[in-house]
C-alpha positions as a LaTeX table, in Angstrom:
\begin{tabular}{lrrr}
\hline
Residue & $x$ (\AA) & $y$ (\AA) & $z$ (\AA) \\
\hline
Met1 & 115.05 & 177.52 & 185.51 \\
Ala2 & 118.21 & 175.90 & 184.14 \\
Asp3 & 116.52 & 172.51 & 183.65 \\
Lys4 & 113.48 & 173.88 & 181.85 \\
Val5 & 112.97 & 173.76 & 178.11 \\
Glu6 & 114.23 & 176.84 & 176.26 \\
Leu7 & 113.09 & 178.68 & 173.13 \\
Ile8 & 115.18 & 179.78 & 170.13 \\
Ala9 & 113.72 & 182.78 & 168.31 \\
Tyr10 & 114.40 & 185.86 & 166.24 \\
Ala11 & 113.06 & 188.96 & 167.96 \\
Asp12 & 111.52 & 190.27 & 164.73 \\
Arg13 & 109.92 & 186.97 & 163.63 \\
Leu14 & 108.08 & 186.06 & 166.84 \\
Gly15 & 106.67 & 189.27 & 168.25 \\
Gly16 & 108.10 & 191.89 & 165.90 \\
Asp17 & 110.81 & 193.25 & 168.21 \\
Leu18 & 112.38 & 192.62 & 171.62 \\
Pro19 & 109.45 & 193.97 & 173.67 \\
Gly20 & 107.08 & 192.03 & 171.41 \\
Leu21 & 108.99 & 188.78 & 171.90 \\
His22 & 108.90 & 189.37 & 175.65 \\
Glu23 & 105.13 & 189.86 & 175.49 \\
Val24 & 104.68 & 186.59 & 173.58 \\
Leu25 & 106.82 & 184.71 & 176.12 \\
Arg26 & 104.85 & 186.14 & 179.03 \\
Gly27 & 101.49 & 185.92 & 177.26 \\
Pro28 & 100.49 & 182.98 & 175.02 \\
Leu29 & 103.70 & 181.08 & 175.86 \\
Ala30 & 103.63 & 181.81 & 179.60 \\
Gly31 & 105.08 & 179.07 & 181.77 \\
Leu32 & 106.56 & 177.07 & 178.88 \\
Phe33 & 110.18 & 178.19 & 178.83 \\
Gly34 & 112.81 & 178.77 & 181.45 \\
Gly35 & 115.20 & 180.35 & 178.97 \\
Val36 & 115.35 & 181.93 & 175.54 \\
His37 & 118.08 & 182.17 & 172.92 \\
Val38 & 117.45 & 185.43 & 171.10 \\
Leu39 & 119.17 & 185.31 & 167.72 \\
Pro40 & 121.28 & 188.34 & 166.75 \\
Phe41 & 119.62 & 191.67 & 167.44 \\
Phe42 & 122.67 & 193.77 & 166.59 \\
Pro43 & 122.65 & 196.25 & 163.71 \\
Pro44 & 121.75 & 195.27 & 161.09 \\
Tyr45 & 119.53 & 192.41 & 162.29 \\
Asp46 & 118.31 & 192.01 & 158.67 \\
Gly47 & 121.74 & 192.08 & 157.04 \\
Ala48 & 123.49 & 189.61 & 154.76 \\
Asp49 & 123.00 & 186.68 & 157.14 \\
Ala50 & 120.02 & 187.69 & 159.30 \\
Gly51 & 122.10 & 189.40 & 161.97 \\
Phe52 & 125.22 & 187.25 & 161.81 \\
Asp53 & 127.14 & 190.03 & 160.06 \\
Pro54 & 127.19 & 192.69 & 162.81 \\
Val55 & 128.22 & 196.24 & 162.03 \\
Asp56 & 128.39 & 196.93 & 165.76 \\
His57 & 128.26 & 193.92 & 168.07 \\
Thr58 & 127.97 & 196.13 & 171.16 \\
Glu59 & 124.70 & 197.81 & 170.13 \\
Val60 & 121.07 & 196.77 & 169.78 \\
Asp61 & 119.44 & 197.57 & 166.44 \\
Glu62 & 117.15 & 200.44 & 167.41 \\
Arg63 & 114.40 & 198.98 & 165.22 \\
Leu64 & 114.23 & 196.04 & 167.66 \\
Gly65 & 114.64 & 197.87 & 170.96 \\
Ser66 & 117.40 & 198.69 & 173.40 \\
Trp67 & 119.73 & 197.15 & 175.97 \\
Ser68 & 117.04 & 197.89 & 178.55 \\
Asp69 & 114.73 & 195.54 & 176.64 \\
Val70 & 117.46 & 192.90 & 176.63 \\
Ala71 & 117.91 & 193.33 & 180.39 \\
Arg72 & 114.18 & 192.94 & 180.99 \\
Leu73 & 114.21 & 189.65 & 179.07 \\
Ala74 & 117.23 & 188.51 & 181.08 \\
Lys75 & 115.40 & 189.28 & 184.32 \\
Asp76 & 112.53 & 186.91 & 183.46 \\
Phe77 & 114.38 & 184.20 & 181.51 \\
Asp78 & 117.80 & 182.59 & 181.30 \\
Leu79 & 118.98 & 184.57 & 178.28 \\
Met80 & 121.45 & 183.32 & 175.68 \\
Val81 & 122.97 & 185.63 & 173.06 \\
Asp82 & 125.35 & 184.99 & 170.17 \\
Val83 & 128.96 & 186.12 & 170.20 \\
Ile84 & 130.14 & 186.16 & 166.61 \\
Val85 & 133.83 & 185.52 & 167.03 \\
Asn86 & 134.90 & 184.77 & 163.46 \\
His87 & 133.87 & 187.84 & 161.51 \\
Val88 & 132.39 & 191.33 & 161.32 \\
Ser89 & 130.35 & 193.10 & 158.66 \\
Ala90 & 131.98 & 194.68 & 155.63 \\
Asp91 & 130.16 & 197.83 & 156.80 \\
Ser92 & 131.70 & 197.74 & 160.29 \\
Ala93 & 133.91 & 200.61 & 161.42 \\
Pro94 & 137.14 & 198.55 & 161.65 \\
Phe95 & 136.84 & 197.26 & 158.10 \\
Val96 & 135.72 & 200.57 & 156.61 \\
Asp97 & 138.70 & 202.27 & 158.29 \\
Trp98 & 141.05 & 199.59 & 156.95 \\
Leu99 & 139.73 & 200.08 & 153.42 \\
Ala100 & 140.35 & 203.82 & 153.78 \\
His101 & 143.79 & 203.73 & 155.38 \\
Gly102 & 145.30 & 200.29 & 154.80 \\
Gly103 & 148.51 & 199.80 & 156.73 \\
Arg104 & 147.98 & 203.08 & 158.63 \\
Ser105 & 144.66 & 201.87 & 160.05 \\
Glu106 & 144.41 & 200.74 & 163.65 \\
Ser107 & 142.50 & 197.78 & 162.22 \\
Asp108 & 145.42 & 196.68 & 160.08 \\
Gly109 & 146.21 & 193.18 & 161.25 \\
Met110 & 142.75 & 192.77 & 162.74 \\
Val111 & 141.31 & 192.29 & 159.26 \\
Leu112 & 142.39 & 188.86 & 158.08 \\
Thr113 & 143.95 & 188.71 & 154.62 \\
Phe114 & 145.56 & 186.05 & 152.48 \\
Ala115 & 148.98 & 187.59 & 153.05 \\
Gly116 & 148.35 & 187.82 & 156.76 \\
Val117 & 147.96 & 184.05 & 156.99 \\
Phe118 & 150.36 & 183.10 & 154.19 \\
Pro119 & 153.16 & 185.72 & 154.31 \\
Asp120 & 155.39 & 183.41 & 152.27 \\
Gly121 & 152.67 & 182.42 & 149.85 \\
Ala122 & 150.71 & 179.20 & 149.66 \\
Thr123 & 150.94 & 176.14 & 147.50 \\
Glu124 & 147.99 & 174.60 & 145.73 \\
Glu125 & 148.07 & 171.75 & 148.25 \\
Met126 & 147.87 & 174.18 & 151.18 \\
Leu127 & 144.91 & 176.02 & 149.68 \\
Leu128 & 143.02 & 172.84 & 148.83 \\
Arg129 & 143.48 & 171.65 & 152.39 \\
Leu130 & 141.42 & 174.55 & 153.76 \\
Tyr131 & 138.02 & 173.52 & 155.07 \\
Arg132 & 135.06 & 175.69 & 154.11 \\
Pro133 & 131.30 & 175.00 & 154.31 \\
Arg134 & 130.71 & 176.09 & 150.70 \\
Pro135 & 132.45 & 175.62 & 147.35 \\
Gly136 & 135.49 & 177.67 & 146.44 \\
Leu137 & 138.28 & 179.32 & 148.37 \\
Pro138 & 137.51 & 181.60 & 151.36 \\
Phe139 & 138.84 & 184.83 & 149.84 \\
Thr140 & 137.20 & 187.95 & 148.40 \\
Pro141 & 139.14 & 190.68 & 146.57 \\
Tyr142 & 138.67 & 194.18 & 148.01 \\
Gln143 & 140.16 & 197.44 & 146.74 \\
Leu144 & 141.54 & 199.95 & 149.23 \\
Ala145 & 141.24 & 203.71 & 148.84 \\
Asp146 & 144.77 & 203.97 & 147.39 \\
Gly147 & 143.87 & 201.51 & 144.64 \\
Thr148 & 145.66 & 198.55 & 146.24 \\
Lys149 & 143.82 & 195.25 & 145.92 \\
Arg150 & 143.88 & 192.71 & 148.73 \\
Leu151 & 142.47 & 189.24 & 149.20 \\
Val152 & 140.35 & 189.34 & 152.35 \\
Trp153 & 139.49 & 186.11 & 154.17 \\
Thr154 & 135.71 & 185.54 & 154.00 \\
Thr155 & 134.75 & 182.10 & 155.29 \\
Phe156 & 131.03 & 182.54 & 154.69 \\
Thr157 & 129.93 & 185.44 & 152.46 \\
Pro158 & 131.79 & 188.45 & 150.97 \\
Gln159 & 129.86 & 190.63 & 153.44 \\
Gln160 & 131.27 & 188.73 & 156.46 \\
Ile161 & 134.90 & 189.75 & 157.00 \\
Asp162 & 137.03 & 187.32 & 159.00 \\
Ile163 & 139.08 & 188.82 & 161.82 \\
Asp164 & 142.38 & 187.64 & 163.27 \\
Val165 & 141.56 & 186.36 & 166.74 \\
Arg166 & 145.26 & 186.42 & 167.65 \\
His167 & 145.41 & 190.19 & 167.13 \\
Ala168 & 145.31 & 192.36 & 170.26 \\
Gly169 & 142.66 & 194.62 & 168.72 \\
Thr170 & 140.40 & 191.65 & 168.03 \\
Arg171 & 140.73 & 190.37 & 171.58 \\
Glu172 & 139.99 & 193.82 & 172.97 \\
Tyr173 & 136.90 & 193.97 & 170.74 \\
Leu174 & 135.63 & 190.54 & 171.85 \\
Val175 & 136.13 & 191.34 & 175.53 \\
Lys176 & 134.18 & 194.58 & 175.03 \\
Val177 & 131.31 & 192.54 & 173.55 \\
Leu178 & 131.35 & 190.13 & 176.51 \\
Asp179 & 131.34 & 193.04 & 178.98 \\
Arg180 & 128.29 & 194.54 & 177.27 \\
Leu181 & 126.38 & 191.24 & 177.38 \\
Ala182 & 127.27 & 190.55 & 181.00 \\
Ala183 & 126.11 & 194.04 & 181.98 \\
Ala184 & 122.69 & 193.29 & 180.45 \\
Gly185 & 122.27 & 190.15 & 182.55 \\
Val186 & 122.89 & 187.62 & 179.79 \\
Arg187 & 123.49 & 184.19 & 181.31 \\
Arg188 & 124.97 & 182.18 & 178.42 \\
Val189 & 126.78 & 183.04 & 175.22 \\
Arg190 & 126.82 & 180.97 & 172.07 \\
Leu191 & 130.18 & 181.07 & 170.30 \\
Asp192 & 129.09 & 181.27 & 166.68 \\
Ala193 & 131.33 & 179.79 & 163.96 \\
Val194 & 134.16 & 179.37 & 166.45 \\
Gly195 & 135.43 & 176.30 & 164.60 \\
Tyr196 & 136.67 & 178.57 & 161.78 \\
Ala197 & 138.15 & 181.28 & 164.00 \\
Val198 & 141.85 & 180.34 & 163.90 \\
Lys199 & 143.71 & 180.10 & 160.61 \\
Thr200 & 146.92 & 178.06 & 160.58 \\
Pro201 & 149.08 & 177.74 & 157.43 \\
Gly202 & 149.27 & 174.17 & 156.18 \\
Leu203 & 146.23 & 172.95 & 158.15 \\
Thr204 & 142.50 & 172.83 & 157.43 \\
Ser205 & 142.01 & 175.94 & 159.60 \\
Phe206 & 138.96 & 174.25 & 161.11 \\
Met207 & 138.90 & 172.76 & 164.61 \\
Thr208 & 142.69 & 172.56 & 164.86 \\
Pro209 & 144.64 & 172.40 & 168.14 \\
Glu210 & 144.95 & 176.20 & 167.92 \\
Thr211 & 141.14 & 176.43 & 167.70 \\
Phe212 & 140.79 & 174.52 & 170.94 \\
Glu213 & 143.30 & 176.86 & 172.59 \\
Phe214 & 141.23 & 179.85 & 171.45 \\
Ile215 & 138.03 & 178.25 & 172.79 \\
Asp216 & 139.83 & 177.82 & 176.12 \\
Asp217 & 140.76 & 181.52 & 176.09 \\
Val218 & 137.24 & 182.74 & 175.32 \\
Thr219 & 135.77 & 180.36 & 177.89 \\
Ala220 & 138.08 & 181.82 & 180.53 \\
Trp221 & 137.03 & 185.38 & 179.60 \\
Cys222 & 133.37 & 184.37 & 179.84 \\
Arg223 & 133.71 & 182.68 & 183.20 \\
Glu224 & 135.44 & 185.76 & 184.60 \\
Arg225 & 132.23 & 187.61 & 183.74 \\
Gly226 & 129.81 & 184.96 & 185.01 \\
Leu227 & 128.84 & 183.85 & 181.51 \\
Glu228 & 128.28 & 180.21 & 180.58 \\
Val229 & 129.63 & 179.05 & 177.21 \\
Leu230 & 127.83 & 177.09 & 174.49 \\
Val231 & 130.03 & 176.11 & 171.56 \\
Glu232 & 128.44 & 175.97 & 168.10 \\
Val233 & 130.35 & 173.61 & 165.82 \\
His234 & 129.10 & 171.34 & 163.08 \\
Ser235 & 131.75 & 168.65 & 162.78 \\
Tyr236 & 132.69 & 165.01 & 163.26 \\
Tyr237 & 130.93 & 163.63 & 166.32 \\
Arg238 & 134.11 & 162.76 & 168.23 \\
Arg239 & 135.10 & 166.44 & 168.17 \\
Gln240 & 131.85 & 167.32 & 169.86 \\
Ile241 & 132.70 & 164.89 & 172.64 \\
Glu242 & 136.17 & 166.46 & 172.93 \\
Ile243 & 134.77 & 170.01 & 173.02 \\
Ala244 & 132.26 & 169.07 & 175.71 \\
Asp245 & 135.08 & 168.38 & 178.15 \\
Arg246 & 136.32 & 171.97 & 177.86 \\
Val247 & 133.21 & 174.15 & 177.96 \\
Asp248 & 129.91 & 174.44 & 179.83 \\
Arg249 & 127.69 & 173.19 & 177.01 \\
Val250 & 127.95 & 171.85 & 173.48 \\
Tyr251 & 125.20 & 171.35 & 170.92 \\
Asp252 & 124.05 & 167.82 & 170.20 \\
Phe253 & 123.84 & 168.36 & 166.44 \\
Ala254 & 123.95 & 164.60 & 165.81 \\
Leu255 & 120.53 & 164.15 & 167.40 \\
Pro256 & 118.35 & 165.71 & 164.63 \\
Pro257 & 119.57 & 163.50 & 161.75 \\
Leu258 & 119.63 & 160.43 & 163.98 \\
Val259 & 116.03 & 161.02 & 165.06 \\
Leu260 & 115.01 & 161.52 & 161.44 \\
His261 & 116.85 & 158.36 & 160.44 \\
Ala262 & 115.21 & 156.37 & 163.23 \\
Ile263 & 111.71 & 157.45 & 162.18 \\
Thr264 & 112.09 & 157.41 & 158.39 \\
Ala265 & 114.23 & 154.25 & 158.19 \\
Lys266 & 112.45 & 152.58 & 161.14 \\
Asp267 & 115.87 & 151.91 & 162.65 \\
Ala268 & 116.76 & 152.97 & 166.20 \\
Asp269 & 120.22 & 151.37 & 166.27 \\
Pro270 & 122.36 & 154.43 & 165.32 \\
Leu271 & 120.39 & 156.63 & 167.72 \\
Leu272 & 120.85 & 154.14 & 170.56 \\
Ala273 & 124.59 & 153.94 & 169.84 \\
Trp274 & 124.83 & 157.73 & 170.10 \\
Leu275 & 122.78 & 157.91 & 173.29 \\
Ala276 & 125.32 & 155.60 & 174.91 \\
Ile277 & 128.33 & 157.86 & 174.24 \\
Arg278 & 127.08 & 161.41 & 173.71 \\
Pro279 & 128.04 & 164.24 & 176.10 \\
Arg280 & 125.51 & 164.78 & 178.86 \\
Asp281 & 126.33 & 168.51 & 179.18 \\
Ala282 & 124.64 & 169.13 & 175.85 \\
Val283 & 121.96 & 171.38 & 174.46 \\
Thr284 & 119.55 & 169.27 & 172.42 \\
Val285 & 117.87 & 170.60 & 169.30 \\
Leu286 & 115.90 & 169.20 & 166.40 \\
Asp287 & 115.82 & 172.44 & 164.44 \\
Thr288 & 117.53 & 175.81 & 164.57 \\
His289 & 117.83 & 178.90 & 162.38 \\
Asp290 & 120.23 & 176.87 & 160.22 \\
Gly291 & 119.49 & 173.75 & 158.20 \\
Ile292 & 119.40 & 170.13 & 159.32 \\
Gly293 & 123.06 & 169.10 & 159.44 \\
Val294 & 124.32 & 165.81 & 158.04 \\
Ile295 & 128.04 & 166.37 & 158.55 \\
Asp296 & 127.48 & 165.74 & 162.26 \\
Val297 & 126.68 & 162.07 & 161.64 \\
Gly298 & 129.08 & 161.51 & 158.74 \\
Ala299 & 132.67 & 160.34 & 158.56 \\
Asp300 & 135.50 & 162.69 & 159.53 \\
Ala301 & 135.93 & 165.11 & 156.61 \\
Gly302 & 139.68 & 165.09 & 157.16 \\
Asp303 & 140.03 & 161.31 & 157.47 \\
Arg304 & 137.31 & 159.23 & 155.87 \\
Ser305 & 138.60 & 156.11 & 157.61 \\
Gln306 & 137.06 & 157.58 & 160.79 \\
Leu307 & 133.51 & 156.37 & 160.30 \\
Gly308 & 130.43 & 158.36 & 161.20 \\
Leu309 & 127.29 & 157.53 & 163.12 \\
Leu310 & 125.53 & 156.86 & 159.82 \\
Thr311 & 126.99 & 155.30 & 156.68 \\
Pro312 & 127.13 & 157.34 & 153.45 \\
Glu313 & 124.27 & 155.23 & 152.09 \\
Gln314 & 122.15 & 155.90 & 155.17 \\
Ile315 & 122.85 & 159.64 & 154.87 \\
Asp316 & 121.86 & 159.63 & 151.20 \\
Arg317 & 118.60 & 157.86 & 152.02 \\
Leu318 & 117.97 & 160.28 & 154.88 \\
Val319 & 118.40 & 163.34 & 152.66 \\
Glu320 & 116.04 & 161.84 & 150.08 \\
Ala321 & 113.54 & 161.02 & 152.84 \\
Ile322 & 113.56 & 164.69 & 153.91 \\
His323 & 113.01 & 165.83 & 150.34 \\
Asp324 & 110.18 & 163.32 & 149.89 \\
Gly325 & 108.59 & 164.29 & 153.21 \\
Ser326 & 108.57 & 167.95 & 152.23 \\
Gly327 & 107.03 & 167.25 & 148.84 \\
Gly328 & 110.26 & 168.39 & 147.19 \\
Thr329 & 110.21 & 171.89 & 148.66 \\
Ser330 & 113.37 & 171.26 & 150.70 \\
Arg331 & 115.18 & 170.36 & 147.48 \\
Gln332 & 114.44 & 173.83 & 146.15 \\
Ala333 & 115.92 & 175.35 & 149.32 \\
Thr334 & 119.06 & 173.20 & 149.51 \\
Gly335 & 122.29 & 173.47 & 147.55 \\
Ala336 & 124.06 & 176.15 & 145.56 \\
Ala337 & 120.90 & 177.16 & 143.67 \\
Ala338 & 119.44 & 178.73 & 146.81 \\
Ser339 & 122.47 & 180.82 & 147.84 \\
Asn340 & 123.29 & 178.52 & 150.73 \\
Val341 & 126.17 & 179.22 & 153.06 \\
Asp342 & 126.31 & 175.62 & 154.28 \\
Leu343 & 126.04 & 172.94 & 151.63 \\
Tyr344 & 126.20 & 170.17 & 154.24 \\
Gln345 & 122.80 & 171.13 & 155.60 \\
Val346 & 119.31 & 170.35 & 154.30 \\
Asn347 & 117.00 & 173.35 & 154.56 \\
Cys348 & 113.59 & 172.27 & 155.75 \\
Thr349 & 111.32 & 172.66 & 158.74 \\
Phe350 & 111.35 & 169.57 & 160.92 \\
Tyr351 & 107.59 & 169.20 & 160.56 \\
Asp352 & 107.86 & 169.13 & 156.76 \\
Ala353 & 110.84 & 166.75 & 156.95 \\
Leu354 & 108.47 & 164.25 & 158.58 \\
Gly355 & 105.77 & 164.74 & 155.96 \\
Arg356 & 103.60 & 166.92 & 158.23 \\
Asp357 & 102.68 & 163.73 & 160.07 \\
Asp358 & 101.54 & 164.75 & 163.57 \\
Asp359 & 102.29 & 161.37 & 165.18 \\
Arg360 & 105.82 & 161.18 & 163.79 \\
Tyr361 & 106.47 & 164.80 & 164.72 \\
Leu362 & 105.32 & 164.33 & 168.31 \\
Leu363 & 107.47 & 161.20 & 168.56 \\
Ala364 & 110.51 & 163.16 & 167.38 \\
Arg365 & 109.86 & 165.86 & 169.97 \\
Ala366 & 109.32 & 163.28 & 172.71 \\
Val367 & 112.70 & 161.70 & 171.87 \\
Gln368 & 114.34 & 165.14 & 172.06 \\
Leu369 & 112.68 & 166.02 & 175.36 \\
Leu370 & 113.68 & 162.70 & 176.94 \\
Thr371 & 117.29 & 162.96 & 175.79 \\
Pro372 & 119.55 & 164.23 & 178.61 \\
Gly373 & 120.54 & 167.89 & 178.40 \\
Ile374 & 118.89 & 171.28 & 178.04 \\
Ala375 & 116.23 & 171.02 & 175.35 \\
Gln376 & 115.85 & 174.01 & 173.04 \\
Val377 & 112.87 & 174.32 & 170.68 \\
Tyr378 & 113.08 & 176.58 & 167.65 \\
Tyr379 & 110.13 & 178.95 & 167.25 \\
Val380 & 109.05 & 177.50 & 163.87 \\
Gly381 & 109.24 & 173.99 & 165.30 \\
Leu382 & 107.23 & 175.04 & 168.34 \\
Leu383 & 104.39 & 175.98 & 166.00 \\
Ala384 & 104.94 & 172.92 & 163.74 \\
Gly385 & 105.64 & 175.29 & 160.88 \\
Cys386 & 105.88 & 174.40 & 157.20 \\
Asn387 & 108.41 & 175.50 & 154.60 \\
Asp388 & 107.92 & 179.19 & 153.77 \\
Met389 & 108.27 & 179.03 & 149.99 \\
Glu390 & 107.03 & 182.62 & 149.55 \\
Leu391 & 109.87 & 183.93 & 151.70 \\
Leu392 & 112.34 & 181.72 & 149.82 \\
Ala393 & 111.10 & 183.11 & 146.51 \\
Arg394 & 111.62 & 186.67 & 147.73 \\
Ser395 & 115.05 & 186.18 & 149.29 \\
Asn396 & 116.54 & 183.22 & 147.40 \\
Val397 & 118.21 & 182.28 & 150.70 \\
Gly398 & 117.66 & 178.59 & 151.32 \\
Arg399 & 117.51 & 178.75 & 155.10 \\
Asp400 & 114.66 & 181.26 & 154.92 \\
Val401 & 112.24 & 178.37 & 154.34 \\
Asn402 & 112.59 & 177.76 & 158.09 \\
Arg403 & 112.57 & 181.43 & 159.19 \\
His404 & 108.93 & 182.46 & 158.87 \\
His405 & 107.77 & 185.85 & 160.16 \\
Tyr406 & 104.83 & 185.17 & 162.49 \\
Thr407 & 102.30 & 187.89 & 163.21 \\
Arg408 & 100.49 & 187.93 & 166.55 \\
Pro409 & 97.23 & 186.66 & 164.96 \\
Glu410 & 99.20 & 183.84 & 163.30 \\
Ile411 & 100.76 & 182.85 & 166.62 \\
Glu412 & 97.36 & 182.69 & 168.29 \\
Leu413 & 95.97 & 180.62 & 165.42 \\
Glu414 & 98.89 & 178.17 & 165.26 \\
Leu415 & 98.81 & 177.60 & 169.01 \\
Arg416 & 95.29 & 176.18 & 168.69 \\
Arg417 & 96.33 & 173.36 & 166.33 \\
Pro418 & 96.10 & 169.89 & 167.98 \\
Val419 & 99.72 & 168.98 & 167.18 \\
Val420 & 100.97 & 172.21 & 168.75 \\
Gln421 & 98.75 & 171.77 & 171.80 \\
Ala422 & 100.14 & 168.24 & 172.25 \\
Leu423 & 103.71 & 169.58 & 171.98 \\
Leu424 & 102.98 & 172.25 & 174.60 \\
Arg425 & 101.74 & 169.52 & 176.95 \\
Leu426 & 104.95 & 167.56 & 176.39 \\
Ile427 & 107.05 & 170.63 & 177.17 \\
Arg428 & 105.17 & 171.34 & 180.38 \\
Phe429 & 105.53 & 167.68 & 181.37 \\
Arg430 & 109.29 & 167.79 & 180.73 \\
Asn431 & 109.56 & 170.92 & 182.85 \\
Ser432 & 107.74 & 169.51 & 185.86 \\
His433 & 107.97 & 165.75 & 186.30 \\
Pro434 & 110.40 & 164.78 & 189.10 \\
Ala435 & 111.69 & 161.68 & 187.28 \\
Phe436 & 113.82 & 163.95 & 185.07 \\
Glu437 & 116.00 & 164.73 & 188.10 \\
Gly438 & 117.18 & 161.11 & 188.15 \\
Ala439 & 118.90 & 158.56 & 185.91 \\
Phe440 & 118.38 & 158.05 & 182.18 \\
Ser441 & 118.41 & 154.81 & 180.20 \\
Ala442 & 117.64 & 153.76 & 176.63 \\
Ala443 & 117.07 & 150.35 & 175.10 \\
Gly444 & 115.62 & 148.58 & 172.08 \\
Gly445 & 116.87 & 148.03 & 168.57 \\
Gly446 & 115.62 & 147.99 & 165.01 \\
Pro447 & 112.09 & 149.46 & 165.01 \\
His448 & 111.82 & 149.45 & 168.80 \\
Leu449 & 112.92 & 152.29 & 171.07 \\
Thr450 & 112.49 & 152.73 & 174.80 \\
Met451 & 113.72 & 155.77 & 176.74 \\
Ala452 & 113.27 & 156.07 & 180.50 \\
Trp453 & 113.98 & 158.29 & 183.48 \\
Thr454 & 113.87 & 157.11 & 187.09 \\
His455 & 114.18 & 159.11 & 190.29 \\
His456 & 113.34 & 157.23 & 193.50 \\
Asn457 & 109.73 & 156.10 & 192.95 \\
Asp458 & 109.08 & 158.44 & 190.03 \\
Gln459 & 109.35 & 157.13 & 186.49 \\
Val460 & 108.80 & 158.28 & 182.92 \\
Thr461 & 109.04 & 155.87 & 179.98 \\
Leu462 & 108.65 & 156.45 & 176.25 \\
Asp463 & 107.90 & 153.30 & 174.22 \\
Ala464 & 107.99 & 153.68 & 170.45 \\
Thr465 & 107.36 & 151.27 & 167.59 \\
Leu466 & 108.98 & 153.05 & 164.67 \\
Asp467 & 107.42 & 151.02 & 161.88 \\
Thr468 & 103.89 & 151.99 & 162.93 \\
Pro469 & 104.76 & 154.70 & 164.11 \\
Ser470 & 103.09 & 154.58 & 167.47 \\
Ala471 & 104.36 & 155.80 & 170.81 \\
Thr472 & 103.09 & 155.91 & 174.34 \\
Leu473 & 104.26 & 157.71 & 177.43 \\
Thr474 & 104.05 & 155.99 & 180.81 \\
Trp475 & 104.55 & 158.02 & 183.96 \\
Thr476 & 103.95 & 157.97 & 187.69 \\
Glu477 & 101.47 & 160.37 & 189.20 \\
Ala478 & 100.72 & 160.40 & 192.93 \\
Gly479 & 101.94 & 156.81 & 193.20 \\
Thr480 & 99.89 & 155.61 & 190.23 \\
Arg481 & 101.22 & 154.54 & 186.83 \\
Arg482 & 99.46 & 156.10 & 183.87 \\
Thr483 & 99.86 & 155.53 & 180.13 \\
Ala484 & 98.65 & 157.48 & 177.12 \\
Pro485 & 99.49 & 158.06 & 173.44 \\
Leu486 & 101.53 & 161.20 & 172.84 \\
His487 & 98.64 & 163.05 & 171.22 \\
Glu488 & 96.29 & 162.27 & 174.13 \\
Leu489 & 98.36 & 163.24 & 177.16 \\
Pro490 & 95.94 & 164.45 & 179.84 \\
Phe491 & 98.07 & 167.14 & 181.48 \\
\hline
\end{tabular}
């Protein structure tokens, strides 16, 4: 099952809970996916960041199910679960105890504070050097029970309390989480926000040499428990290549903006350049529960002389193309006005980013599915979903435009749409054709793109003309070559 396409989904938004998600995977989605990444199901799954602020990372939110439900999913699918290494909830027991007892708390030192990182103080230059995915400094004032005020490190939101990964208590806590996941049969863990996990005075505190050492430590703990490691980092593309040498899998976050650039700018050159150097042990995505990242194709934030995969002008045009494609709805969901954690991401469904154009959307998915690696498809993207402006209006959280809650009747209805049916055929084809066991190649330039797989006498070739856009798939079947447009595949 490791080579099959995988699904990314919230348990509560595609089935209602863990048993419901399992029923959807075994029912209307039967045979499509070899694995599933279930986004955080820990209490509270509906917290400040949709589960990424766990109060107890070793428990399943009882509203979603139990560890037995997790184990049943793991029995039928290669299961991936998030390990949130950078922070805990402000309502978690360690932080609540620290607020109550301060220096007498067993959590003292585990909770990361300004003074804990800068015991001798910090200069303006040191503070401005810190890297954070949103404006302002990463500190929130909290008052302890004795009236003392402390600056607590909060990289993302005030509700997400950073923890000191060098502290023995933190390491004991993380190992306990890994033990719980391994016991449930989880196959792979996703290290969430690991790039921010180590704070070093005088440095950016993002993807530093100490960060890589910590990734090595966590990877070793995981491998001792039979867990594969997927690292989640949005950063300069050369860092992704470096990370890939040290872990089992790394996300190819450069692929989504490069595919969008290729289709909207009718220019395959940057995509082809990336395909020639990208890590092969990657997980490919076009969309996730987060926004569409642009930092992954930009220049190095710490050294602008290190150029990106796209120029600043190309990135600006790409962002505008997304906004235009979505009819302006993505603009309402992106930036500080929509309470965004990550200002370097554009919040939009991938289908809306391409103007709800079925041909362009199927081409984007075909490029993803032919790119080497494990392909993961986000549940909204699977159903070619549109921006959920009603949910955005209720929550004022920009990323919620791409986090629709699907009812079972909605799922059945969306699965009957021609564009979704064509995508399902592509997924089944990617799962089964023997050519994908062989060698990959890509060629073309400008508006032309060709991607091919060859294994002995079996071949699969995607030919795309980006300025049309038109694309055909050619494949071998029982010794015969067949060709069809993406929306008319006969399997």
